[in-house]
N, C-alpha and C positions, 0 to 999 in steps of 0.2 A: 460033411457036418463036423464041427469041432466039438469036444466035450472039454469041460471044466477038469483041471487037474485034482486028484484026490488030496486036496491040501486045505486044512481047516481055515487058513488066511485067505483064500480065494473067495472073493465076493462077486456075483454076477449081479448087475444092475443095468437098468434102461434108463437113458436120458432123453426127456421131453423138453420141447421148447413151445411154451404157450405164453401168449401176450409178451414176447420178447424176452422172457425170463426162462433160465433153465430150472428143470425139476428132476432130480434123479430119484428113480424108484428102485428100492431093494425088495424083491419079491419073497426072499427067503433068508432067514437068519443063518448065519455060519453056525456050526456046532458050538456050544458054550456061550452063545449070546443071547439066549432067552431071557425074559423077564416075568416076574410075578405080576399077578393082577387079572381081575375079571373084566375091567373096563380098560379102554385106552387110556382114560384119565389117570386111573391107578398104576398103569405100566409106566406112564410118563413121570408121576411122582416118584415111583421106585427107582427109575433111572436117575432122576435128579438128586435122590437122597443118598446115594451111593457114589462116593468119589471114585472116579476111573471105572463105573461100571462098564462092562465089555461093550454094550451098544453105544455108550458115550464115546468110548475110544473109538469104535468103528464110525461114528458120526463124524468125529473130527478128522479122521484119516481119509473119509470120503469127501469132505468139503474144504479142506486146507490144501494148500499146495503140496505136492505136485498133481494130485488128483482132482482138485477142485479150485475155487476161488471165492473171495470174500462175499460174492453176491448170490452164491448157489444155495438153493432149498432142496429138500429131498423129503422122502418118506420111507419108513419101514413098514411093510404090510404086515398086519397081524390078523389074528383070528377075529372074526366078527363078534359083536356083543349082543346083537339081536337078530331075530329071525328075518327082519326086512332088509338087512344088510348083506352085501356080497363079502365084505372083508372090512377090517379096521386099518387105521393108519396112524403111526406115530410120525407127525411131521417134525422136521428139523431144519435148523440153518446153522450158519457157522459159530453161533453163540450158545445154542441149547436145543434141546427137544422142545418144540412149541406146540400151541394149542390148535392152530389152523393155518392154511395156506390157500389163498384164493386161486392162484394159477396152478397150484398143484392139485387142487380139486378139479379143476378143469382138464388136466393131464391124465388124472386117474379115470376120468370119465370116457376117455377113449379106448 
């Protein structure tokens, strides 16, 4: 078994392929990459409102070359916002943090 180095720039992710599309899942934020907000929507707006927010910088590094490509989508797992959910998700693609992703939702259901 391997373990991640004790390095704040280390990011562990899973890549899922659903409906012919790649979806990258990041289960845990690296230290210093958290964002404020009670809901996923509020967290998304906070990231978009702050130029070079640490999560947006991370998003770009995960979906642009050499770690990604123009068609990649992904999601950061966040705390749930209601008792009926297991977790929340900040969906993203090469341009921004987005509001939804169909094939990503399928990947997360596995």
